[in-house]
N, C-alpha and C positions, 0 to 999 in steps of 0.2 A: 538629358536622360533618354536612353533608348528603350522604348516600350515594345514588347513583343506580343503579338496577337496570334492566336491559333484557334482551331476548332475546340468546342467545349469538351469533346471526348478526349482530345489529345492532352488538354490541360488537366483533365481528371486523371489521366495516366501518370502525369508528372506528380500530381497531388498524392496519388497512391504510393508512389516511390518515396516521396517526402514523409508520408505517414509512417512508412516502415522505419525510416531513420529516426523519427520522433519517438516511436515506441521503443526502439533500442535505447535511446537516451533516457527515457523514463525508467527502464529497468536498471540501467547502470547507476541511476541516481538514488535508488531506493535506500541503500545503506547510508548515504549522505543525509537523506531526509530524516532517518531515524536519529542521527546525531543532532540535526538542526532542531528537531522536536524536543530533545533533551535540553539543548541549549536554551530554547525559548521558555520551557517550563522552569528551568533554573533561574533565568533572568526575571521571569514573572513572579516566582516564588511559589511554585507548585511542585509537589512530590510526583515522581514518575508513577504511572498507573500500576506498575508491578509491585510497588511498595505498599504493604498492607499493615494496618494498625489494629491492635486489640482495643476492645471497648474500654473507654475511660483513659486511654493512653494519649499523651500529648502528641499533637500533630503540628507543633510550631515549626515555622520555616522563617528564619531570619535572613533577609535578602542581602547578604554580603556582596553577592555577584552584581546585583543592580547598582550598588554604590560604586563598585570598581568600574563598571561600564560608564556610569555617569561621570566619574572623575576623569576617565580617559577621554570621553567626549568633550568635557569642558577644557581639558588641557590642550587637546588638538585644536578645538575651536578657537581658543585664545591665541595660539601660535599662528594659526592659518588665517585668522580674521584679517580682512583688509583694513580694519581700523588700526592695526599695528603696523603692517606693511603690505604692499601689493604681493610680495613673495614671488614675483615673476617679472620678467622684462622681455622685450623683443628688440632685436638689434640687427642691423645688416650683417651679412656674411663678410668674410675678409675680402672677397672680390665680388661685390654686389652686381647683379644683373638688373637692368632697367628695361621697361617696355620700349619698343622702337620709337613711339611718339615722344617719350621723355628724352631719349638720346638725340632725336632731331631737334628738340627744343634747346638742349644744351649746346649743340653745334651751332644753332642760330645765335645763341648768346655769345659764343666765341667769335662768330662772324661780326657781330655788332661791335665787339671790342676791337677787332681788326679795323673796321671802318672808322672808329673813333681814334685810331692810331695809338690805342693804349697798349697794343701788343703786336708783335710781328707775326705774319701769317706763315708759320712753318709747321711741319709735321711734329717736330719736337714740342713746340709750344702748345699745339692742339692736344697732344697726348698728355702733357702735364696738366693742362686746363681740365680735360675730361676726367682724368684720374681724381682730381680734387673735387670737381663739381659732382661727379657721380657719388662720392662719399657723402657730400653735404646733402644732395637730393635724397639719397637712400636713408640717411639719418632722420631727415625731416619726415619722410614717408613712414618710417618705422614708428615715430612718435605719434603720427596721426592714426596709424594702424592700431597702436596700443589704446588710444582714446576710444576708437570704435569698439575694440574688444572689451574694454572696461565698461563701456556703456551697455554692451550686450549682456555682460554678467549681471549688471544692476537690473536690467529689464527682465531677465529671467529669474530674478531673486535667487542668484546662485548660492549664496551662503546659507540661505534657509534650506535650499535643496541639499547642500553639502552635508548638513547635520543629519539628514536621513541616511546619506551614503555612509558616513563614517560610523554612525550608530549601528548600522547593519554590519559593517565590517567588524566592530568590536563584539557584537553578539554572535554572529554566525561565522566569522572569519572571512567574509566576503561582502563588499559593498559594490553596487553596480550603478554607474552613471551613464545614462543614455543620451547621446547627442554629440555635437549639435546637428540638428536636422532643420529643414526649411518649413516655415509656415508663413502664411500671409497675415500681416497685421494691418488693421484698418486705422487710418489716421484722418481725423476730422479737423478742419481748420477753416478760418474765414479767408476768402480770397477776393481781391478787387475784380469786379466784373466789367470794368471799363465803361460803365454806363452811369446814368444819374442815380440809379438805385443804390449804388455803393458796393456793398460786399455780399457775397453768397457763401453759404456753407457748402464746402466741397469735401467729400469723403474719397480717399484714395487708398488702395491696398498696395503694400510693398512687402517684399520678402524679408524675413527676419529669422535669426537663429533661435532655436529653443532647445532646452534640455530637460530631462526628467529623471527621477530616481526609479529604477527598476527593482522590484522585489526579487530576492534570491529564489523565491518559490516559483517565479514566473519564467525564469530563464533556464533553458536546457542546452547542453553542449556536450561535446565529446569528453567524458569524464576520464578517459585514458590518456588524454593529452597532458604533458608536464606543466602546461600553463594554459589558462583560458585564452590567452592571445594566440596560442598555437592550435586551437580547435579549428577544424576546417568549416564549421558552421555553427550557427546559433538559432534556436527556436525561442521566440517569446510568446507566451500564452496570454491571451486576453479573454476576459469574460465581459462581453459588451451587451448593452441593452439594444432594443430595436432602434431607439432614437439615436444612440451613438453610431450604430451601423449605418443608418441612412445619412447622418450628418457627414460621416467620414467619406462614404462612397460618392457624395455629391461633388467631391473634388476630382480632379483629372486623374486618369489612369486606371480607375476601377471599373470593373464590368458590372454596371448597375443591374443589367438583366439577370445575371447569375445571382446577385445578392437578393433581388426582389423575389426570384423563384425560391430561393432557399428560405426566406422569411415566410413565404406563402405555404411552403411545405411543412414548416415548423413554427406555427403561430405562437406557441408557448415556449419557444426557445429549444435549444438542443444540448445545452451544457449539462454536464454531470459532475458530481463531486469527484475529485481526484483522490488518490490514496492518502493525501495529507490535508486536504481542504477542511474536512470536518474536524480533524484534531486541532488544527491551527485556530479555527473559530471557537473551539471549546476551551481553549487555554485562556486564563485570566478571567475577566468579568464575563459572565455568561452571555453568549450571543445566540439569540433565538433562531437565527437563520441556520445554525448548525444542526438543528433538529429537523429541518425540511428534507424531503426526499431528494431534491435537486435544486440548484440555484433558480430563483424565480425569474422566468422570462429572460434568460441570458443565452447568448450565443458564444460558443467557444471558437475563437479565431486564433490561428497560428501565423506569426510573422517570421519569415525565414530570411536570414542573411547568411550566404555561404557560397560554396563552390558547386558548379555543375559543368559537366562535359559539354562542350559545344556540339559534338557529334550527337549526343543524346537529345539536346535541345532541337537540333535540326531534324532528328528523327520524329520528334513530336509534331513536326510541321511548322516550326517557327522559322521565320525568314531571317537567315543569318548570312553574312558574307562568307565566302569559302575560307578566308583566312581565319575567321573566328571559329569555324567548325573544327579546326585542328587544335584549339586551345581549351584550357580549363578556365571557365568564366566565373566572375563574381556576379551573383544575381540577388534580387530582392523579390520575394514572393509572398502573397497573402492568400490564405486558404482556410476553408472550414475544416476543423479538426475531425468532425464526425463523418463527413461525406468525402473529404479529400478534394473538393471542388476548388480550384485555384481561380480567384476573382481579380487578381492583379499580378502581373509578372513583368519584370524589367531588368535590364542590366543594372548593376550597382550605380546609383546616380551620384555618389559622392566621389570627390577627387581622390586620386591615388587608390581607388577601390577600398577606401576605408570602411570598416564596419562600425556602426555608431555606438560602440560600447567601450567604456573605460572601467578598470577594475581596481578596487582598493583591497589588498590582501595584507593586513597588518602583521600576520605571523604565518608565513607560508610553510608548508610541509614539503620535504624533499620528494620530488618526483610526482607530486599531486597537483591537480589543477586548482584546488580550493584549500585555503589555509584553515587555521583554527582560531576561534574567538576566546574571549575571556572566560565564558562559562566552561568551555572544554578544559582550559588550563587549570581552573580552580574547582573542577568537579569533585575531587577527593576531599580537599580541605573544606569546601562548603558543606559536604555531607558529614564530615567528622564534626565540624562546628555545630551543625544542627543536631546531631546525635547527642553531643554533650549538653546542649541546652535542653533537649527533651528529657534527658536523664535527670538533670537538675530539677526540672519542673515535676517530673513523676515522683522523685524522691521527696521533694519539699511538701507535696500535698498530703501524704499520710503522716509525715513527721510533724507538720504544723497542726493538722486536724486528726487527732487519734481515732482509732476504731474501738468499738465496745463489744463485749461478749455479755449477753443477758440470759439469765436463767428464766425462761418464759413461764415456767411453772410457778416459781416463787413470786414473780412480778406480774402474774396474769391479770390482776385486778387493775393495773395501771393503763390508762389510755395514752396513745401516742408515745411509745417508749423512745422515739427519736428526739423528743423534746428534752433538751438538756439545759433548760433555763436555770440561771442561778437561783438558789433557795428552794428548788422544787422538793416536795415531800413525796417519797415513794412508799407505797404500801406493799408489804411483803408477807407472805404466808409460809412460814417455815414448818417443816416436819420435824418430828423429834429426831435428834441426832444429826441434823443438817450442818455440814462443816464447809460447804462451798461458798463462793461469792456470787450473790445475785446479780451484780453488775461489775464487770472487770474491764479495765482500759488497756489497750494495746497501742504502744507508741513505737513507730518505726525509727531506726537510727537516722540522724540527719547527716547526709554526705554531700549536701548541696555545695559547700565551699570547695570541695575537691572537684566536683563537676564543673564549677565556674572556672576554676584554675585550668582545667583541661580545655574548656571553651576558649579561654584567652590564649592558651598555647596554640590551639588550632587556628585561631584568628591571626596570630603572628605568622604561622606557616602559610596562611592564605596571602598575607602581604608579601612574604618572600617569594612564593610561587608565582604570583601574578606580576611581581616587579612594580606594584603600585602601592607604595606605603600609605598608611592611614592618614599621615599629615597632608597628603595631596588632596584629600577631600574634607579638610577642615578639622580633623582631630588633632589636638595639641596635647603633648605629653610633657613630662619633666625633662630638663636637660637643655641641649643646644637649641631645640626647636622653639623654645619659649621667647627667644629674642628675634628681632627682625633679621639681623645678620646671620644668626644661626639657621633660621628658617630658609633664608636665601641659599645657604650652603646645602641644606637638605634637598631643596627643590632642584638645585643644580645637579646633585648626585642622582636624584630620581630620573632626571631627563636622560641620563646615560642609558637606563634600562628601557626607556620609551623611544629612544632614538631610531630604532629600526622601524617602528610603526610610523614615525614622522617621515622617515625616508620613503616608505611605501606610499604615503599620501602624496609626497612630491612627485613620485614616479607616475601616479595616476593623473595628477594635475598636468604633468608634462604632456601626456598623451592627449588629454582633453584640450588643452590650450593650443597644441599644435593642430588639432583637428579644427578648432575655432579659427585659427589663422588660415587654414586651407579653405574654410567656408567662405571667408571674406575674399580670398583670392579667386574663388570660383563664382560666387554669387554676388559679391559686393559691387555696387554701382559706381562708387567713387574710385576712379582710376588713380587718383593722387596718393592712395594709401597702398598701392600694390608694388611689390618688389620682392627681391630674394632675401628673405629674413630668416632668422633663427630664434626660436623661443627658448629662453633660459629660465628655469625654475629653481629658485633658491629656497623659497618657502620656509617651512618650519625649521629646517636645519640652520638657515641664516639667523633666525631669531635665537636659537640656542647658542650660536657662536657669538651673537651680540650680548646675550646675557652673561656668557663666560667672560667676555671682554670687560663688561661693566664691573663684574666682580673683581677682576684683576686690577682695574683702574682704582677702585675703591681701596683695595688692599695696598696698592702702591702709594696712594695718597696718604693713607694712615701711617704706613711704615716709614715714610720720608719726612714726617712732620716732627723733626727733632733738630736741634741746633747743628748737629754734625752734618746732616744731609741737606738742609734747606739751601745752603749756598750753591749746591750742584743741581738743583731742580728748578726748571722754569715753571713756576706755579701758574702763570697766566696761560701758557700753552696747555698745561695739564687740565685746567678748568675748561678751556675751549674744546679739547678732545672729549672730555666727559659730557659736556652739553651736546656735542655733535652725535656721540654714540647714543645718548638718551633720546635723540630726535627732537630736541628743543629748538625753538626758532633762534635765529642768529642774534636777535635783539636782546636775548637774555644775558649774553656776555658783552661787556663794554668793548668798544673798539679801542685800538691803541691810540688813535687820535683823541678820543674822549678821555682816556686815562692820562695822557700828557697834559691836556687842558686842566683836568681836575688837580693834578699834581702841582701845576703852576699856580693855580688859584690858592691851594693850601699853603704853598711856600710864600705867596704874597701876604697871606694873613699872618704867617709866622714872622715875616720880616717887618710888618707894619709896626711903627713906634707906638709904645703904650701911652695913652693920654691920661691926664689927671695927676694929682700929687701923689708921690710915693711916701706913705706914712709909715716909716720904720721907727720904732720906739728907741732903738739904740742898739749898740753892739756890745758883745761881751769880749772875752779874750780872743785874740786872733782876728778881730773885726767881723766875727760871725754874728748874725742877728740873734737877739736874745731868745732864749727858748731852746737852745741846743744846736748842735752842728747841722749845717745844711739849712738852717732857718726853719726847721719844722717845729715851731713853737706851738703853744697851746692857747695863747691869749687871742683876743678878738682880732688884733692887728698883726699877730705873729704868723710866720710861715708864708708871707705874701711875696717873697722873692720868686722870680720866674725859674722854672726848671727847664733847662735846655731841651730841644727836641731830640729824639733818639739819633737822628743823623749827625748831630753835633757832638755826640759822646764818642770819644776815641777809645778804642780798645787798648790793652796793654801792649 
């Protein structure tokens, strides 16, 4: 990592320039923030603030959107979970390249074979040997690399982290995964000290990859870019406590003096609520922090990843080679948002100038950097459903509990006229010629069944619009979905509508896993795992293809289970393929050797002579045993004649 140092004033000039870019990004994102707030309210189950209700009007909000999001989360989590399959692999390229020391070791192995007279020392033999040896070496190195990468995913609890990413994607239309970056991990173990005392506790620090979920609210980019990967920069906003600030800047590369001075000048923090902070905190269960004037003792820090002109960096007084001054460079900068003071600046430390962000966009919009989530897709149908439910409630209340009109003059002597207890006696004072009703009942017509029918209609439209049918989240109706086979068919059909989202997840995983591979190539200490490899992600789509194959195998097995097709189908091979596709262990299906041995044992039992006396009472006409043709008598000793095995029965 190349760190660049300059005078405080020069770095402040750079910070001011970055501040201007950040403010532009904030303005461009305002419209998107409005949509995200609507998405969050709809997911949480809150009406938009502009929606007003009359007194005593129902404000019910049935959270259909939340159920759809959770169903999509569960489905993607089930398909992408490592308990089903890794969903990815790493393999050598078609012409792998090995480190020089590895090639020298292979040449030494060839020389050893020459010395042992196992092969003749010719250029042709060397080329053939190296071609095969390189493939074997690279394949073994790729296996070891995958083990390291899988271990890293487990250490960072990746699948717990992934749930936050794809939930964000399904709610907002964007999920952000940050990493892998480098952090030092302490490892404590017992080591032999070489003396009589025995072992000592030794703590060592080693670099390890880590990743984290980044909230959509914290990342700012060029919103005019057709894709977030095409944005020329990213800003990530952090609200840190003083403790977090001091802990982070204790690591290398940070200007501790600049940080200490900023904390001294702002002892109570410098962070302020953004245009969305207070609204986000106020959605859902009430957060008292939303009522505060500003975040409590927090510092607003911006983390910048993006482009900078080498000439501009040199103008700020940074020491750069002349060749770099003519280029556009990838840099990483940390600065205080309020003052623009940059307290860390370096060239991008990651291989291939990678920026540490991967994006999950389940439903992209044409020409836009950010896609749409399930709340946006179901906005109208969710609103229509809630309106029908509220109308049903508002109609049912006056229909079930009538209203009354009371002549207060006639019934003036009665206390608490609202008391309509059964058997109550009312006192009335009528005037001469009074023809009215002292107490009259008004009953509203009941239209609730119509409103419920409307609600069910809108709910069906919601299923159709989102492409997430009700049976995917446990609702079972009449018809084909009531059987296991029928439900499997419905789930297979629903996967077709979700396939694009699964593909988007695989694309994000491909970016992240390739970055993790680059991390080990750059920072990994084990040279035996390094090589020219390619990461292949099959992921959720591979699971869908497997499910489709299972369905076809089951249908084929059932369709060919008839006397006409049985002779033409190798049932043993079919059973083996079904077990293999299901991922069952090999021992589930018997081997051919075991089957031959069992068949021989069964034949031996069949051919074994029967012991004991044959007690047949007699024969009738034609020499058949008494009791009927074929010896199927009804007496205690009748029907004892042996029936030949199926193999001995000859067809016509």
